[in-house]
C-alpha positions in Angstrom: 112.5 134.0 180.9 109.3 132.9 182.7 109.9 130.1 185.1 107.3 127.7 186.6 107.2 126.2 190.0 104.7 123.4 191.0 103.6 122.8 194.5 102.0 119.4 195.1 100.3 118.4 198.4 96.9 117.0 199.2 96.6 119.2 202.2 95.5 122.7 201.2 97.1 124.4 204.2 100.5 123.0 203.3 100.2 124.2 199.7 99.3 127.6 201.0 102.2 127.6 203.5 104.7 126.8 200.7 103.2 129.5 198.5 103.3 132.0 201.3 107.0 131.1 201.9 107.8 131.7 198.3 105.7 134.9 198.0 108.7 137.1 197.7 109.6 135.3 194.4 106.5 136.6 192.8 108.3 139.6 191.4 110.7 137.3 189.6 108.4 136.3 186.7 107.6 132.9 188.2 104.3 131.2 187.6 103.0 129.2 190.6 101.1 126.0 189.8 99.5 123.7 192.3 98.1 120.2 192.4 96.4 118.2 195.1 97.2 114.7 194.0 99.9 112.8 192.1 97.9 112.2 188.9 97.2 115.9 188.4 100.8 116.7 189.3 102.1 114.3 186.6 99.8 115.9 184.0 100.9 119.4 184.9 104.6 118.4 184.8 104.2 116.9 181.3 102.3 119.9 180.0 104.0 122.8 181.7 107.5 121.5 182.3 108.1 123.4 185.6 111.7 124.0 186.5 111.0 123.2 190.2 108.5 120.9 191.9 107.8 120.6 195.6 106.3 117.2 195.8 104.6 115.6 198.8 105.2 111.9 199.2 101.9 110.7 200.8 99.1 111.6 198.4 95.9 110.0 196.9 95.8 108.6 193.4 99.5 108.4 193.0 102.2 109.0 195.6 105.1 111.4 195.3 107.6 108.6 194.9 105.7 107.2 191.9 105.3 110.7 190.3 109.0 111.3 190.8 109.9 107.9 189.3 107.8 108.5 186.2 109.1 112.0 185.6 112.8 111.0 186.1 113.0 107.4 184.9 110.2 107.1 182.3 109.8 110.6 180.8 113.5 111.4 181.4 112.7 115.0 182.4 116.0 115.6 184.1 115.6 119.4 183.8 112.6 119.2 186.3 114.1 119.6 189.7 112.1 117.6 192.3 112.1 118.3 196.0 110.3 115.4 197.8 108.5 116.6 200.9 107.6 114.1 203.6 106.6 113.8 207.2 108.9 110.8 207.5 112.6 111.4 208.1 113.5 107.8 208.0 116.6 106.8 206.1 114.7 104.2 204.1 112.5 106.9 202.6 115.5 109.0 201.8 117.1 106.1 199.9 113.8 105.4 198.1 113.7 109.1 197.2 117.1 108.9 195.7 116.3 105.7 193.8 113.3 107.3 192.1 115.4 110.2 191.1 114.5 113.0 193.6 117.0 115.8 193.5 116.4 116.7 197.2 114.5 115.3 200.1 113.0 117.6 202.8 111.1 116.6 205.9 108.0 118.3 207.3 107.7 120.5 209.2 110.1 122.2 206.8 112.1 125.3 207.5 110.7 128.1 205.3 114.2 129.5 204.8 115.4 126.2 203.4 112.4 126.1 201.0 113.1 129.6 199.9 116.8 129.2 199.5 116.4 126.0 197.6 113.9 127.7 195.2 116.3 130.6 194.7 119.2 128.4 193.9 117.3 126.1 191.5 115.7 129.0 189.7 119.0 130.9 189.6 117.7 133.8 191.7 120.5 134.8 194.0 
């Protein structure tokens, strides 16, 4: 079964970094999707229903918290697993992330191994 993974960040080098980190999953029949702002991300999530989303918090047009809130609380897409990525490690952000329904919260700079192992576990690729 084909699976989809969405990488959302307004910084091209971060998107590329995450893609490179997940490169070894390319043999696993996974389609990689990317977006550079929250509005586009929300459209892609609604149309493509990715199993996993790596979502930056600080973005133009719509921030990651708002995208997450809409996906989880309004659209009720609980089968979309959302990993919020942020440069802020403050507890308040973490709480906000939980309130809007994020499944996991990771801070930048992230550990590539953590990203890869999270993707493997969510997509069931052990």
